[in-house]
C-alpha positions as CSV (number, residue, x, y, z in Angstrom):
1,M,87.5,212.2,17.6
2,E,91.0,213.5,18.0
3,E,89.7,216.7,19.7
4,A,87.7,214.6,22.1
5,R,90.7,212.5,23.0
6,A,92.9,215.6,23.5
7,A,90.2,217.1,25.7
8,L,90.1,214.0,27.9
9,K,93.9,214.0,28.3
10,H,93.9,217.8,29.0
11,H,91.7,217.1,32.0
12,G,94.0,214.3,33.2
13,R,91.9,211.4,32.0
14,R,93.4,208.3,30.3
15,V,92.4,207.6,26.7
16,A,94.4,204.5,25.8
17,G,97.9,203.0,26.0
18,R,99.9,200.6,28.0
19,V,98.5,199.8,31.5
20,A,101.2,200.1,34.2
21,Y,101.8,197.2,36.5
22,G,99.6,197.6,39.6
23,Y,96.6,198.9,37.6
24,S,93.9,197.6,35.4
25,A,91.9,199.6,32.9
26,D,88.1,200.0,33.4
27,P,86.5,198.4,30.4
28,I,84.1,201.3,29.9
29,S,85.8,204.5,31.1
30,K,89.4,203.3,30.3
31,Q,90.6,204.9,33.5
32,L,93.2,203.2,35.7
33,I,92.0,201.1,38.7
34,P,94.5,200.0,41.3
35,S,95.0,196.3,41.9
36,A,94.9,195.8,45.7
37,L,97.6,193.1,45.8
38,A,100.0,194.7,43.3
39,C,99.7,198.1,45.1
40,E,101.6,196.5,48.0
41,H,104.2,195.3,45.6
42,I,104.7,198.8,44.1
43,K,105.0,200.4,47.5
44,A,107.6,197.8,48.6
45,F,109.6,198.4,45.4
46,Y,109.8,202.1,46.1
47,Q,110.6,201.7,49.8
48,W,113.4,199.2,49.0
49,A,114.8,201.5,46.4
50,A,114.7,204.4,48.9
51,D,116.5,202.2,51.4
52,G,119.3,201.7,49.0
53,V,118.5,198.2,47.7
54,L,119.9,197.7,44.2
55,P,117.4,197.2,41.4
56,S,118.8,193.8,40.6
57,D,118.3,192.7,44.3
58,I,114.7,194.2,44.2
59,A,114.0,192.0,41.1
60,A,115.5,189.0,42.8
61,R,113.3,189.5,45.9
62,A,110.2,189.9,43.8
63,N,110.9,186.8,41.7
64,E,111.6,184.8,44.9
65,L,108.2,185.9,46.3
66,G,106.5,185.1,43.0
67,W,105.0,188.6,42.8
68,Y,105.4,189.2,39.0
69,K,104.2,185.8,37.9
70,Q,100.8,186.5,39.3
71,Q,100.0,189.1,36.7
72,A,102.6,188.4,34.0
73,T,102.1,187.4,30.4
74,A,103.6,184.3,28.9
75,S,106.4,186.4,27.3
76,A,107.3,188.3,30.5
77,T,107.3,186.2,33.6
78,L,110.2,187.6,35.7
79,W,111.3,190.9,37.1
80,T,114.7,192.2,35.9
81,A,116.8,195.2,37.1
82,R,115.8,197.0,33.9
83,R,112.1,196.5,34.5
84,I,112.5,197.7,38.1
85,I,114.2,200.9,37.0
86,E,111.5,201.5,34.4
87,L,108.9,201.0,37.1
88,L,110.6,203.4,39.5
89,N,110.7,206.1,36.8
90,N,107.0,205.7,36.0
91,R,105.1,208.8,37.1
92,H,101.7,207.0,36.8
93,Y,102.4,205.8,40.4
94,I,102.3,209.3,41.8
95,G,99.0,210.0,39.9
96,D,100.3,211.6,36.7
97,I,99.6,210.8,33.1
98,R,101.3,211.6,29.9
99,Y,100.1,214.6,27.9
100,G,102.3,215.0,24.8
101,D,105.8,215.3,26.0
102,E,104.8,216.2,29.5
103,W,103.4,214.7,32.6
104,I,100.2,216.2,34.1
105,P,98.1,215.3,37.1
106,G,95.8,212.5,36.3
107,Q,92.4,211.4,37.6
108,H,93.5,208.0,38.8
109,Q,94.6,207.0,42.3
110,P,98.4,207.3,43.0
111,L,100.0,204.2,44.6
112,V,103.0,206.0,46.2
113,D,103.4,209.5,47.7
114,L,105.6,212.1,46.1
115,E,108.2,212.0,48.9
116,L,108.8,208.3,48.7
117,Y,108.9,208.5,44.9
118,N,111.6,211.3,45.0
119,Q,113.6,209.4,47.7
120,A,113.8,206.3,45.5
121,R,114.7,208.3,42.4
122,L,117.4,210.3,44.2
123,K,119.0,207.1,45.6
124,I,119.2,205.6,42.1
125,A,120.5,208.8,40.6
126,S,123.2,209.2,43.2
127,R,124.4,205.7,42.7
128,R,124.5,206.3,38.9
129,N,126.6,209.4,39.4
130,E,129.0,207.5,41.6
131,R,129.5,204.8,39.0
132,K,130.4,207.4,36.3
133,S,133.5,208.4,38.3
134,K,134.6,204.9,39.2
135,V,135.8,201.8,37.5
136,S,133.3,199.1,38.3
137,V,134.8,196.4,40.4
138,P,133.9,192.8,39.5
139,Q,131.7,191.0,42.0
140,N,133.2,188.2,44.0
141,R,132.9,185.1,41.8
142,F,131.8,182.7,44.4
143,L,131.8,179.6,42.1
144,K,135.5,179.9,41.3
145,G,137.1,176.4,41.6
146,L,133.7,174.7,41.9
147,I,132.5,174.3,38.3
148,L,133.7,171.3,36.3
149,C,134.3,171.7,32.6
150,P,131.6,169.7,30.6
151,N,134.2,168.4,28.3
152,C,137.4,167.6,30.2
153,G,136.4,167.8,33.8
154,R,138.9,170.5,34.8
155,R,137.8,173.1,37.3
156,L,136.8,176.3,35.5
157,S,138.6,179.6,36.2
158,V,137.4,183.2,36.0
159,S,138.2,185.4,33.1
160,S,137.3,189.2,33.2
161,K,137.3,191.8,30.4
162,S,136.5,195.5,30.4
163,R,134.4,197.7,28.2
164,Q,134.4,201.5,28.0
165,R,131.0,203.2,28.0
166,K,130.1,206.6,26.5
167,S,129.7,207.9,30.1
168,G,133.4,207.2,30.7
169,A,132.8,204.4,33.2
170,T,134.7,201.2,32.6
171,I,132.5,198.1,33.1
172,L,134.0,194.8,33.9
173,F,132.4,191.5,32.7
174,S,133.3,188.0,34.0
175,D,133.1,184.5,32.6
176,Y,133.8,181.1,33.9
177,C,136.0,179.4,31.4
178,C,138.1,176.3,30.9
179,R,141.9,176.6,30.8
180,S,142.1,174.3,27.8
181,T,145.8,173.5,28.1
182,S,146.3,173.3,31.8
183,G,147.5,170.2,33.7
184,G,149.6,168.8,30.9
185,R,146.5,167.2,29.4
186,P,145.3,167.5,25.8
187,P,143.5,170.8,25.0
188,C,139.7,170.7,25.3
189,L,137.0,172.7,23.5
190,G,137.3,175.6,26.0
191,F,133.8,176.0,27.4
192,R,132.8,179.5,28.6
193,F,129.8,180.6,30.7
194,T,128.6,184.1,31.6
195,A,129.4,184.4,35.3
196,T,126.3,186.2,36.6
197,L,123.9,183.9,34.7
198,L,125.6,180.7,35.9
199,E,125.7,181.9,39.5
200,D,122.0,182.6,39.4
201,D,121.3,179.1,38.0
202,V,123.4,177.5,40.7
203,V,121.5,179.3,43.5
204,K,118.3,178.1,41.9
205,A,119.6,174.6,41.7
206,I,120.3,174.5,45.4
207,K,116.8,175.7,46.0
208,L,115.5,172.8,44.0
209,L,117.7,170.5,46.1
210,S,116.1,171.9,49.2
211,E,112.6,170.9,48.0
212,S,113.6,167.2,48.6
213,N,115.7,167.9,51.7
214,A,113.7,169.3,54.6
215,E,116.7,170.0,56.7
216,L,118.4,172.0,53.9
217,A,115.2,173.8,53.1
218,R,114.7,174.8,56.8
219,H,118.0,176.7,56.8
220,W,118.4,177.7,53.1
221,N,115.0,179.4,52.8
222,K,115.6,181.7,55.8
223,L,118.6,183.3,54.0
224,D,118.3,186.3,51.6
225,L,120.0,186.1,48.2
226,R,123.2,187.8,49.4
227,Q,123.6,185.4,52.3
228,Q,122.9,182.4,50.0
229,R,125.6,183.5,47.5
230,L,128.2,183.9,50.3
231,L,127.5,180.4,51.6
232,V,127.7,178.6,48.3
233,P,131.5,178.1,48.4
234,R,131.2,176.6,51.9
235,I,128.5,174.1,51.2
236,V,129.1,173.1,47.5
237,D,131.6,170.5,46.5
238,S,131.3,170.8,42.8
239,V,128.9,171.9,40.0
240,S,128.5,169.8,36.8
241,I,127.0,171.0,33.6
242,D,125.6,168.8,30.9
243,A,126.8,170.4,27.6
244,V,123.9,169.1,25.6
245,S,120.9,169.7,27.8
246,E,122.6,172.6,29.7
247,T,121.2,171.2,33.0
248,I,123.1,171.9,36.2
249,T,123.9,169.3,38.9
250,V,125.1,170.6,42.3
251,K,127.0,168.3,44.6
252,L,126.9,169.4,48.2
253,K,129.8,168.8,50.7
254,S,129.2,166.0,53.2
255,D,129.2,168.6,56.1
256,A,127.2,171.2,54.2
257,L,124.4,171.4,56.8
258,E,126.9,172.3,59.5
259,F,127.6,175.6,57.8
260,L,123.9,176.4,57.8
261,D,123.3,175.9,61.5
């Protein structure tokens, strides 16, 4: 049995194992069969990466379009930057399969050509090399001054901390936190929220608001994620968080729609 399996692999034929996104496994031959719809997704991922789009932004675009949900399992419903990077490093998409510790030409149909695959990989590698020689700069925290502390109602401020990686790069992390002794009032519990997660949740909350506001939806849905994040400080008056249910309520400015015209 093992000799037969080895012989199949030696000739580039799949025997078993995880099926890469974009393929299904033939129930009889076990060989990879491209999924017509997911093929277009794969090509788009590689093209976006080759064009310099960040893996996190690729993931955001895919989730916004609902691409991954169409074939996801209950335990994995959304794309993340890590999943995108793993996908872009997967040589199944150029027609190879694993043979021991090596990749060899397989018998299945490739979904991207070698030139596009290499362009995407080189773009990611060059960005990684740039990061090694630089201290990462924290992103613009666009919710600064907008979030109300769930306990005392003060506006949360931004707190950043750094961490040194083995590569030598210094990574900065940011939180929205309550200045528990500010304003001459009694100290509060000092709530703290991870900046990136909270920012994503607020953008999603505005999208939910747009579902019941046709005018807001008409403008908001035309914007990409970067444009939406830039506009949040202009259209949002405040963000309230329920400390028990962790639900987010976004209050828009009275003239919010004027900034979207």
